[in-house]
N, C-alpha and C positions, 0 to 999 in steps of 0.2 A: 247434136243431141236429138233434135226433132226429126232428122232425116231418116226415112225408112226405105231400105232397098226392097224390091219386090219379093225376093226370096224369104224375107222375114215374115211375110204374110202367108207363106205356104207351110205345109206339114214339115216339121224339122226333125232332126235326129232325136229320138226319145231319150237318149242319154244326155242330151244337151248339145246346143250348137257348138261345133268344134272350136270356133274362135273364142266363144265365151269360156269354155273349159280351159283353153290355153291361158286366158287372162286370169282366171281363178287360180290356176296352177302357179303362175308367176307371182300373183298377189300373196297366196298362202306360203309359198316358198320363202318369201321375204319376211312377212309379218309373223309367221309361226316359227321362223328361224330354223327351217329345215336344213339339215347338213348337205343334202344334195337336191337338185331340182326335182320337184314333184311332177309325176307323169300325168298329162292331161287326160290320157285314156283310162286312168284309174279313178276318175271322177264321174259321178252321175248327178245330174241336176234335177231336182224334184220341186214340187210346189210347197215348200216349207219343210222344216225338220220333223213336223208331225208325220208327214208322209214317209220320211226316212225311217222313223220308228216303226210305222205300220208295215212297210215293205220288208224291212230287215227281220222283224219278228216272224213274218210269214216264211221267209227264206231260211232262217237259221233254226227254227224250232217247229215242233209238232204241237197241236192243241193239248193243253194240260201241262206242258213243260214250264219251268220257272226261270226267272232271272233274279240274280242277287242285286239288291240296290239299297244303299244306306239311307235310313230315314232320319230326319225328314227329307223329302224330295219333292220336286214338281209333280203334283198328283196327276196332271194331264197325261203323263206317260202311261198310266194304267189303262185308260180307254184306248189309246193308240196301239198299244201292244196286244190288247185283247180283241180289237175290232176284226183284224184279219187272222192273226196268228193264234188267238186263244191262249196267250201266255198269261201266267199269273206271277205277281211279284213275290219274291221271297225277301222279307225285310231283314236288314241288318240294323237293329235299333241303336241309335246314338242318343245319349242323354246329356243334360247340361251339367250334372255334377262331375267334378274333376276328381279322378282317382290318382293313385301314385304312378300308374302306368301312362297317364295321359297328361298332355301339356296344356290342353285347352278344352272348353266345353264342346260337346258334340264332336269329339275326336274320333276319327275312323282309325282302326287298327287291323292288322292282319288277323289277330286272334279273334276279333269279332266277325270277320269274314268267314274264318274257319268254323266258328261255332254255328253261324247261320247256315252255312253249307251242310254241315253235319246234321243239323236239325231237319233240314229239308229232305235229306236222304232218309232219315228215320220216319218221316211222314209220307214217304213214297213219292216225292216230287223229284223229277229228273231236272236238274239245273243245267241250263245250256249256255247261259251268258251272265256277264257282270256289266251293269250299266253304271257309269260314273259321270257326274256333271261337274265340269271344271272350267271357270269359276262356278262355285256351287249355287244352286237355286233350291231353297231360299236362304241358306246360311250366309252366302256372300264371301266365303273364305276360298282359299286357293290351295290345291294339293301341293305340298312340297315335292320336289323332284324325286327325293328318295322314297317317299311313300308311294308315289306314282309307279316307280319301278318295282316296288314290292308288290303292289296290286297286280301288275302285269305278270310277275313271277308266280303269284298265287293262281291266277287264271291259267297260266301255262301248266302248272302242276296238275290242275284238275280238268285240263282240256276244255276250258270255257272260252267262248268268244267274249271279247271286250268291246263294248259300244261306248265310245268316248264322245260325250256331248260337250262341245266347246263353243256354244253359241254366244257366250259372253266373253270370248277370249280377248277382245280388244276394248272391252269396257272395264279395264283395270285402272284404278286411279290412286291406289295406295302405294306404299313403298315395297310391297311384297313382290318378289320375282315370280312371274308366271311361266310355267313350263308346259308348252304344248306337247302332246304326244307325237306330233309331227317333227319335233326338234330332237328327238332321241336318236342317237347314233345307230342303235340297233334295238330290235324288239325281240323278246323271247319267242313270240309266235306271230309273225307278221300276217300270216294267212287268216288268223282269227282276231285281228285287231282292226277295228273300223272306226273312222273319224267322221263327225258331222259338224257342220257350221252353217250359218245362214246370215242373211242381211237384216233380219228384223230387229235385232237388239243393237249391234254395234253401229249400224247405219241409221237407226231410228226409222226403219221401214217395215213395220210389222204387217202392213197391208199389201206389200209387194209380193209376198208369198214365194220366196225362193230359198231353198235349202240345198246343201250339197253333201253327198256321201263320198268319202275317199276310202277305198279299200284296194289292197293289192291282190285280193282273192278273185281270180278270174271267174270261177263258178258262181260266187256270190254276186259279182257284177252282172253276169249273164242272167241270173235269176231275177235280180232286182229290176233289171232293164225290161224284163217281160211285164212287170207291173207298172213300170214308169209311164206307159201309155195312158194310164188312168191319172197320172199325177204330173203331167207335163207342164212346162212353163211357156207362155207365149213368146214367140220370136222377138217381137218389139221390146218386151221386158228384158230379155237377155241382152239385147243390143244396148239399151239404155244403161244397164248395169255395167256393161263392158266399158263404157265411157267413164263411169265413176272410177273403176279399178285402174284405168290407164293414167288417170290424172294424179300421179304420185306427189307432185309438187303441192297441189291443193290438199291432198290427204295428210301429208307429213307436216305441212306448215300452217294449215288452217283448220281443217276439220277435226282431226284426232286431238291435237292440243286443246282446241276450244271445247270439244266434247268432254274430255277428261277433266278440264278445269271446272266446267259447269256441273258435272256429276259430283265432283269432290265438294264444291261449294254447297250444292243442294243437300248432300249427305250430311255435311257439318251442321247446317241449319236444322235439319230434322233431328239429328242425334242430340244436339244441344237442347232443342225444345223438349224432347222426350226426357232428357236428364233432369230438366227443371220440374217435371212431373213425377220424378222418381221412377222412371221406367228405364231399366238397364237395356243395353243393346249389345248383341254379339259383335265383336270386332270384325270388320269386313274390309276387303280390299278390291272386290270386283262385283259386277252385277249392278242392277238398278234398284236395289231395295235394301232394307235392313231387317234383321230378325230380332224382334223386340219382346221383352219379358213383361207381360201384363198379369202374371200370376197373382200378385198381391191384390188385384182388383176383382178376382173371382170370389163368388160367394162360397164356393167349395172347389176343391181341386178335382173337378170332373169336366168331361167334355160337354155335358149339359150346361154347366155354368159358363164354359167358354162360348158356347153358341148363344147363350142368353146375353153375354157381354157383346158379342158380335152384332146381334140384332139391335142393341142399344146404340152401338157405334154407327150402324147403318142408318138408324133413325135420325142421326145427326148429319146425314148425307155424306158420310165418309165410307168409302168402299176399300177396306183393307181385308186381308185374307187370314182366316183363322188357322191355327196349326193343324187341326184335324184334316183340313184339305190337303196338307202335305204329308199326311200319315205320321205326324209327330206322335210320339208315345207319351208326351207330357202335355197336359192341358194348360193353356194360358199363354202360349207363344203365338205371335202374330207377325205376318210379313207386311211391311209398309213400303210401297214403291215411291221413290223420290224423284224419278226422272220426269219432272214437270216444272212448270214455271215457279219462280221463287214466291210470287204472291199466293199461289195455291198451297205451297208448303206452309207458309205462315198461317193461312186460313185453316189448314188441317190442324196445326198445333193449337190454334185458338179454339177450335171446336172440340178438340180432345180435352183441353184444359177445362172448358166449360162443362163438359159431360162428366169428367172424373172428379171435379172439385168436391162434390158431395161424398165421394167414395173414399177419399184419401184417409179420412179418420175412422173408417169402418174397421172392424177386427180383421186382421190378415189371416187367411187360411194358410196352413202349413204347406210349403212348396213340395215337401218330400213325404208328407204324411201318407199319401195314398200311392205315390209313384214307386215307393220302395217295395211295394207288394205286387207290382205288375208281373203277371205270369205270361210268357210268350207262348201260350198254348194254341191249339188249333182254332178255338173259338175267337181268341183275340186276333189271330191272323186273318180269319174270315171277315171279321168286322172291318178291318182296314182294307182288305182287298175289295170289299163291296162299297167302300166309301164313294159317294157320288161326287164327281168333279166335273163341272159343266162350264161351258163357255160363258163369257160375261153376259151375253144377250139373253141367256136362259137362266142365269143365276138368281135373278130377282123374283121369278114367278112362283117358285115352289119352296115351301118351308124347309123341305128336307134336302134341298140342293144348295151347293156352295159355289160361289163364283170365284174363279182363280185366274189370274193373269199369267 
């Protein structure tokens, strides 16, 4: 593991060292259950999935173009797609209230995709891509295989690129079956389908900064590779990660079983603790977080009240993320990350209980009173597009900024 050959200290292939791409191809062929062996030459290695978003947005779109994305979603995507490509999000709003057509809260449907796409056309926005996160961040749910295929068919009908973010694909701990886009026997539009994954979540290596793009589109790979020189990964890092991927016995018998067991245990402790405080949690099967409903603790059903509650929680030295940071259209939802030590999770629950104890008996604001009248007009979209989402290191310093993990 510690041995470094001299060539690893030299300039390497900007696409990624070939031996590393070969290991990634073997690894994802097995763990994503691909029907045929993935081609190492279809991979590009970059310094994190943020770089994948940034380079893809530059290659696939022109400034001002839009991408469809269901809300709530990881808000960091906004800045990454805007930085180089000048892309703007076109929201597909999902809500907690269950209708006859939906089987669960925040349910994505093709009808909602069609509505959002048509609205964008009417507003003069050229939509070029659909971004999906699976397992989802922050909802923690997993797209059923049938819905995934329907989304791909929808994108094919409208000639949209599909960017599939599966960075939590191996952090699945529930009994729900996860379907990777790489596992599908055939794709409606393989040249417009692009997969990304990285080491930061599934391996607990957020500081290692390695993400991969898999695409069969030669022209896209060629263009992204021109930008990869700015986002390369050091040779020694690629070498060390190759050793991890080769050790299947350790991965299968030690690391992944232990990781999933600990994640499930931590999630159960947090969910049970929140339930004792009367805080419902959306059922989840993947990711490192839960999506929790704090609406009854808001003074009013507004995002101003959500931020007021967030600051009070922060004052107790608890850093959780408010729904507005994920472009949620309903105030009062928060994401809590549980991938930490058990003692810290119990401390979180204790501090939340202490802070909320005086609030439980306060009058509860109606959860739907104001949300029923939300209009998805240009002004609303602009407010969400301009929502500031910053790195953790910057999130404390300015009142108008929100820290998101």
